[in-house]
C-alpha positions as MATLAB code, in Angstrom:
seq = 'XXXXXXXXXXXXXXXXXXXXXXXXXXXXXXXXXXXXXXXXXXXXXXXXXXXXXXXXXXXXXXXXXXXXXXXXXXXXXXXXXXXXXXXXXXXXXXXXXXXXXXXXXXXXXXXXXXXXXXXXXXXXXXXXXXXXXXXXXXXXXXXXXXXXXXXXXXXXXXXXXXXXXXXXXXXXXXXXXXXXXXXXXXXXXXXXXXXXXXXXXXXXXXXXXXXXXXXXXXXXXXXXXXXXXXXXXXXXXXXXXXXXXXXXXXXXXXXXXXXXXXXXXXXXXXXXXXXXXXXXXXXXXXXXXXXXXXXXXXXXXXXXXXXXXXXXXXXXXXXXXXXXXXXXXXXXXXXXXXXXXXXXXXXXXXXXXXXXXXXXXXXXXXXXXXXXXXXXXXXXXXXXXXXXXXXXXXXXXXXXXXXXXXXXXX';
ca = [
      16.451    4.473   12.181;
      15.918    1.810    9.558;
      18.907    1.530    7.308;
      22.038    3.519    6.662;
      22.872    5.030    3.309;
      25.523    3.358    1.241;
      27.776    5.295   -1.135;
      25.911    6.003   -4.334;
      28.859    5.480   -6.672;
      30.251    2.207   -5.373;
      29.702    0.510   -8.740;
      31.477   -2.414  -10.336;
      32.880   -1.524  -13.760;
      31.602   -3.934  -16.391;
      32.454   -4.119  -20.071;
      29.582   -3.549  -22.500;
      29.736   -7.088  -23.811;
      29.377   -8.442  -20.276;
      26.396   -6.170  -19.653;
      24.668   -7.314  -22.833;
      25.227  -10.958  -21.948;
      23.747  -10.308  -18.532;
      20.620   -8.844  -20.142;
      20.191  -12.026  -22.172;
      20.613  -14.267  -19.148;
      18.428  -12.213  -16.842;
      15.192  -13.944  -17.813;
      16.306  -16.825  -15.595;
      16.063  -14.715  -12.439;
      12.390  -15.332  -11.611;
      12.173  -17.227   -8.345;
       9.592  -18.606   -5.964;
       9.271  -17.629   -2.333;
      11.474  -19.582   -0.015;
      14.171  -20.072   -2.661;
      17.108  -17.805   -3.454;
      18.505  -17.422   -6.957;
      20.881  -20.336   -6.405;
      18.162  -22.536   -4.903;
      20.192  -23.024   -1.716;
      17.280  -22.391    0.624;
      14.623  -24.994   -0.065;
      13.397  -25.896    3.410;
      10.365  -24.795    5.375;
      10.253  -24.236    9.084;
       8.941  -27.748    9.763;
      11.385  -29.379    7.320;
       8.577  -31.398    5.750;
       7.632  -29.347    2.689;
       9.350  -26.695    0.653;
       8.665  -23.030    1.333;
       7.351  -22.750   -2.204;
       4.712  -25.358   -1.373;
       3.681  -23.249    1.608;
       3.402  -19.775    0.127;
       2.911  -20.271   -3.618;
       3.980  -16.721   -4.427;
       6.365  -15.859   -7.245;
       8.896  -13.061   -6.884;
       9.941  -11.563  -10.204;
      13.110   -9.497   -9.883;
      14.134   -9.614  -13.551;
      13.568   -5.879  -14.026;
      15.564   -5.101  -10.902;
      18.473   -7.249  -12.084;
      18.503   -5.497  -15.449;
      18.326   -2.091  -13.755;
      21.168   -3.092  -11.432;
      23.180   -3.909  -14.542;
      22.751   -0.333  -15.733;
      23.919    0.930  -12.349;
      26.994   -1.301  -12.379;
      27.890   -0.119  -15.868;
      27.135    3.572  -15.326;
      30.691    4.471  -14.295;
      32.356    2.419  -16.997;
      33.775    3.697  -20.256;
      30.772    2.202  -22.047;
      27.655    3.318  -20.123;
      24.239    1.888  -21.056;
      22.487    3.281  -24.122;
      18.873    3.774  -25.147;
      19.041    0.370  -26.837;
      19.963   -1.171  -23.494;
      17.185    0.728  -21.739;
      14.690   -0.703  -24.217;
      15.440   -4.163  -22.767;
      14.068   -3.010  -19.409;
      11.018   -1.381  -20.989;
      10.138   -4.588  -22.869;
      10.470   -7.074  -19.998;
       7.257   -9.057  -19.319;
       6.883   -7.756  -15.751;
       7.291   -4.165  -16.987;
       4.734   -4.806  -19.722;
       2.212   -5.830  -17.046;
       3.092   -2.745  -15.006;
       2.616   -0.506  -18.055;
      -0.874   -1.975  -18.515;
      -1.729   -0.997  -14.945;
      -0.883    2.641  -15.664;
      -3.438    4.957  -17.219;
      -3.375    4.696  -20.990;
      -0.994    1.714  -21.136;
       2.295    3.575  -20.739;
       4.456    3.789  -23.909;
       7.887    2.141  -23.676;
       9.631    5.240  -24.977;
       8.694    7.137  -21.825;
      10.410    4.532  -19.652;
      13.476    4.701  -21.883;
      13.495    8.483  -21.459;
      13.274    8.181  -17.666;
      16.154    5.718  -17.596;
      18.218    7.954  -19.848;
      17.634   10.881  -17.489;
      18.544    8.711  -14.520;
      21.897    7.613  -15.886;
      22.827   10.835  -17.722;
      26.092   12.467  -16.710;
      25.853   15.368  -14.289;
      26.676   17.826  -17.067;
      23.930   16.497  -19.306;
      21.426   16.209  -16.467;
      21.857   19.836  -15.380;
      21.685   21.153  -18.919;
      18.432   19.494  -19.966;
      14.936   20.496  -18.931;
      12.829   17.435  -18.144;
       9.074   17.187  -17.924;
       7.408   16.509  -14.599;
       7.103   12.743  -15.043;
      10.712   12.365  -16.163;
      11.944   14.325  -13.137;
       9.725   12.373  -10.767;
      10.628    8.931  -12.079;
      14.334    9.608  -12.571;
      14.530   10.967   -9.009;
      12.939    7.773   -7.723;
      15.179    5.647   -9.966;
      18.290    7.376   -8.651;
      17.290    6.558   -5.085;
      17.354    2.866   -6.018;
      20.759    3.336   -7.658;
      22.085    4.867   -4.445;
      20.893    1.883   -2.398;
      21.756   -0.884   -4.821;
      23.420   -3.315   -2.406;
      20.754   -2.923    0.259;
      17.950   -3.566   -2.223;
      19.650   -6.700   -3.528;
      19.883   -7.990    0.034;
      16.296   -7.078    0.907;
      14.828   -8.829   -2.144;
      16.715  -12.005   -1.280;
      15.734  -11.738    2.376;
      12.086  -11.251    1.441;
      12.185  -14.598   -0.353;
      14.311  -16.583    2.078;
      13.671  -14.993    5.471;
      10.038  -15.996    5.883;
       8.488  -12.672    4.884;
       7.035  -13.983    1.645;
       5.267  -16.832    3.409;
       4.214  -14.423    6.153;
       2.460  -12.525    3.363;
       0.662  -15.754    2.426;
      -0.416  -16.187    6.074;
      -1.820  -12.654    6.100;
      -3.684  -13.325    2.856;
      -5.194  -16.489    4.285;
      -6.389  -14.593    7.366;
      -7.728  -11.377    5.848;
      -8.868  -12.305    2.349;
     -11.566  -14.813    1.409;
     -10.248  -17.765   -0.559;
     -12.962  -17.345   -3.195;
     -11.552  -13.948   -4.241;
      -7.838  -14.640   -3.746;
      -6.053  -14.922   -7.118;
      -4.959  -18.449   -8.029;
      -1.398  -17.201   -8.478;
       0.379  -14.136   -7.173;
       3.417  -12.417   -8.646;
       5.365   -9.716   -6.809;
       7.537   -7.622   -9.121;
      10.394   -5.610   -7.616;
      11.796   -2.781   -9.755;
      12.261    1.005   -9.641;
       9.165    3.074  -10.406;
       7.521    5.982   -8.643;
       7.302    5.459   -4.862;
       4.245    3.229   -4.575;
       2.897   -0.296   -4.504;
       0.535   -0.965   -7.401;
      -1.764   -3.908   -8.106;
      -3.328   -5.328  -11.244;
      -5.144   -8.671  -11.259;
      -2.666  -11.163   -9.727;
       0.334   -8.806   -9.918;
       1.739   -6.618   -7.156;
       4.368   -4.117   -8.293;
       6.749   -2.815   -5.609;
       9.024    0.152   -6.151;
      12.466   -0.817   -4.878;
      12.750    2.587   -3.215;
       9.655    1.758   -1.145;
      11.270   -1.588   -0.273;
      14.501    0.019    0.919;
      13.007    3.050    2.643;
      10.605    0.941    4.709;
      11.187   -2.492    6.184;
      10.171   -6.025    5.295;
       7.551   -6.526    7.994;
       5.937   -3.247    6.981;
       6.042   -4.337    3.343;
       4.167   -7.562    4.179;
       1.379   -5.504    5.764;
       1.330   -3.063    2.854;
       1.088   -5.838    0.291;
      -1.744   -7.463    2.227;
      -3.616   -4.176    2.440;
      -3.203   -3.527   -1.280;
      -4.475   -6.996   -2.147;
      -7.371   -6.537    0.293;
      -8.266   -3.288   -1.459;
      -8.408   -4.970   -4.883;
     -10.341   -8.049   -3.719;
     -12.408   -7.327   -0.592;
     -13.244   -3.608   -0.610;
     -16.919   -2.794   -1.158;
     -17.286   -0.659   -4.266;
     -19.745    2.187   -4.693;
     -20.241    5.816   -5.636;
     -18.098    8.682   -4.445;
     -19.641   10.223   -1.310;
     -18.963   13.739   -2.600;
     -20.579   12.904   -5.945;
     -23.938   11.894   -4.450;
     -26.644   13.587   -2.400;
     -28.597   13.047    0.794;
     -28.657    9.588    2.356;
     -26.489    8.181   -0.425;
     -23.689   10.600    0.444;
     -23.905    9.610    4.110;
     -24.031    5.884    3.368;
     -21.078    5.969    0.984;
     -19.098    7.993    3.507;
     -19.531    5.121    5.965;
     -18.622    2.633    3.220;
     -15.376    4.506    2.577;
     -14.652    4.636    6.303;
     -15.133    0.869    6.523;
     -12.949    0.145    3.487;
     -10.146    2.505    4.435;
     -10.380    1.593    8.100;
      -9.859   -2.094    7.393;
      -7.065   -1.467    4.889;
      -5.219    0.966    7.139;
      -5.591   -1.373   10.106;
      -4.095   -4.233    8.086;
      -1.261   -1.929    6.997;
      -0.824   -0.482   10.514;
      -1.074    3.034    9.149;
       0.047    4.881   12.322;
       3.096    2.606   12.557;
       4.229    3.327    8.988;
       7.763    4.671    8.885;
      10.183    5.421    6.064;
      13.827    6.383    5.805;
      13.923   10.197    6.159;
      16.462   10.506    3.333;
      13.952    9.271    0.735;
      13.022   12.299   -1.421;
       9.259   11.657   -1.114;
       8.555    8.996    1.493;
      10.912   10.647    3.971;
       8.344   13.406    4.389;
       5.825   11.000    5.931;
       5.628   11.463    9.681;
       2.515    9.940   11.216;
       1.720   10.745   14.854;
      -0.605    7.998   16.199;
      -2.305   10.334   18.667;
      -3.185   12.686   15.821;
      -4.807    9.820   13.929;
      -7.097    9.143   16.873;
      -7.862   12.848   17.243;
      -9.250   12.613   13.701;
     -11.134    9.499   14.789;
     -12.794   11.337   17.652;
     -13.601   14.218   15.297;
     -15.338   11.829   12.897;
     -17.652   10.604   15.661;
     -18.288   14.192   16.797;
     -19.191   15.288   13.277;
     -21.649   12.419   12.882;
     -23.189   12.966   16.321;
     -23.547   16.717   15.745;
     -24.903   16.771   12.186;
     -27.007   13.656   11.748;
     -29.816   14.093   14.334;
     -31.087   17.219   12.541;
     -30.722   15.539    9.166;
     -32.578   12.404   10.273;
     -35.450   14.588   11.520;
     -35.812   16.522    8.245;
     -35.714   14.766    4.866;
     -35.176   18.035    3.042;
     -32.231   18.861    5.285;
     -30.801   15.389    4.691;
     -31.075   15.871    0.939;
     -29.542   19.335    1.179;
     -26.695   18.600    3.599;
     -25.726   14.981    2.850;
     -23.027   15.934    0.370;
     -21.769   18.774    2.581;
     -21.305   16.336    5.459;
     -19.399   13.974    3.161;
     -17.153   16.849    2.050;
     -16.544   17.862    5.659;
     -15.609   14.317    6.621;
     -13.223   14.157    3.687;
     -11.629   17.568    4.294;
     -11.079   16.849    7.997;
      -9.342   13.497    7.306;
     -12.240   11.832    9.117;
     -13.009    9.320    6.379;
      -9.683    7.530    6.350;
      -8.255    8.199    9.786;
     -11.674    8.008   11.380;
     -12.184    4.658    9.695;
      -8.836    3.416   10.978;
      -9.615    4.521   14.535;
     -12.988    2.782   14.452;
     -11.500   -0.414   13.035;
      -8.755   -0.295   15.643;
     -11.399   -0.137   18.388;
     -13.126   -3.212   16.946;
      -9.894   -5.199   16.805;
      -8.730   -3.994   20.202;
     -11.939   -4.769   22.083;
     -13.475   -7.615   20.066;
     -10.508   -9.171   18.233;
      -9.135   -9.139   14.707;
     -11.400  -12.022   13.651;
     -14.463   -9.894   14.419;
     -13.002   -6.996   12.438;
     -12.159   -9.280    9.517;
     -15.669  -10.695    9.427;
     -17.188   -7.231    8.946;
     -15.437   -6.758    5.581;
     -17.905   -5.771    2.862;
     -20.769   -5.148    5.291;
     -21.103   -1.550    6.526;
     -23.920   -2.555    8.883;
     -21.806   -5.283   10.503;
     -18.796   -2.988   10.720;
     -20.796   -0.185   12.346;
     -22.456   -2.623   14.769;
     -19.062   -4.006   15.777;
     -17.726   -0.492   16.304;
     -20.646    0.550   18.483;
     -20.260   -2.587   20.584;
     -16.511   -2.048   20.941;
     -16.733    1.679   21.688;
     -19.229    1.064   24.506;
     -16.502   -0.970   26.207;
     -14.181    2.039   26.209;
     -13.843    4.403   29.187;
     -16.441    7.106   29.747;
     -15.899   10.006   29.724;
     -13.699    9.581   26.667;
     -10.014   10.272   27.370;
      -7.894   12.481   25.146;
      -5.592   10.418   22.883;
      -2.541   11.937   24.590;
      -3.872   10.736   27.957;
      -3.925    7.083   26.878;
      -0.393    5.695   27.305;
      -1.183    2.500   25.397;
      -4.136    1.042   23.499;
      -5.124    4.292   21.827;
      -8.324    2.696   20.545;
      -9.674    3.132   24.097;
     -10.167    6.839   23.400;
     -12.847    6.199   20.763;
     -16.405    7.062   21.934;
     -19.601    5.348   20.764;
     -22.054    7.047   18.474;
     -25.113    8.587   20.069;
     -27.796    5.923   20.029;
     -30.147    7.834   17.733;
     -27.275    8.419   15.306;
     -26.279    4.777   15.382;
     -29.842    3.590   14.723;
     -30.405    6.134   11.960;
     -27.165    5.158   10.216;
     -28.039    1.472   10.437;
     -31.392    2.146    8.779;
     -29.725    3.983    5.910;
     -26.944    1.425    5.490;
     -29.288   -1.572    5.550;
     -31.501    0.026    2.881;
     -28.728    1.111    0.543;
     -26.338   -1.839    0.841;
     -28.824   -4.675    1.373;
     -28.387   -5.969   -2.175;
     -24.576   -6.153   -1.869;
     -24.425   -8.187    1.326;
];
């Protein structure tokens, strides 16, 4: 489907002294997009400026190179020790990643995870590990099993145009006044996720291998959008009345834009990945949730708009229902998809941070869709065409609430 597994034990046997020397030299392996580690690729597509001048994104693979050293040495007569693992835990990019974790993760925990990863089968089966150690070592081992592929993908990300494609996506979706002055993408094994902190994006190498590079570009853009452009506010299920309704729409806008950027229904991972392989998104099901979100709003809100006490009583319940039915996220994606499909991605982009603008764009787009509304499985292409508009009284009532609550943030 995406990639084929490579043998997990196809390791090069290195002497301990060679491994230690490699650790010392590894700090040189931080590169800029458009350049490989030997600086052989230094041309842009128009041959007038370097790729680094175009994308201005730094790829830091030092932690991956150190980890790969452990994998290469694992089958040797001198496997890596806890002292070696400490090198990984103390690398600058790992230090930044630790800060992004709750409680500033202690180095000793990373050392323990690495030790569990590279323990012999006899030791591994005879030791009980805590939940985190099992989870991380399982993810680490996936990267060990796909060592060669990951090496190739990191280089291709830098030299094959994907890194600068990420810059193009940033320039389109994210306002220049909130884009970090510098961006660093760190590739290394962690739990299966992409994490952000300030100007750093941390990519688990298992996520890199189990997905594909074009998908990764979209995921990185969506993560950066979340940290820079998303409109912050209270939890819908932690508020009451009109606030709960308004923040539900805010979440739908945020998640809808992010999932559209990331092409959520098109997300696919290698089925052999122990966690990500379980993801199986059916696009038609996403739009069924989208239709359900509109139905829930059209059914519940007229009575709530007509009775302030009922609004105060049922606002949180509606928010909980939207959350439990997957209508917040998948409904938001379906609505954003309708905006982009009928009015263009520029119109969708320009609604970011403004729930009133986003809802107005959706209503305009949905009115262009067929009526009566087709079932998602009846639409062979352009699934956004199955999204119905809000009832007019619901649309107007929501706009009144949104304009009152979010007026100071727009």
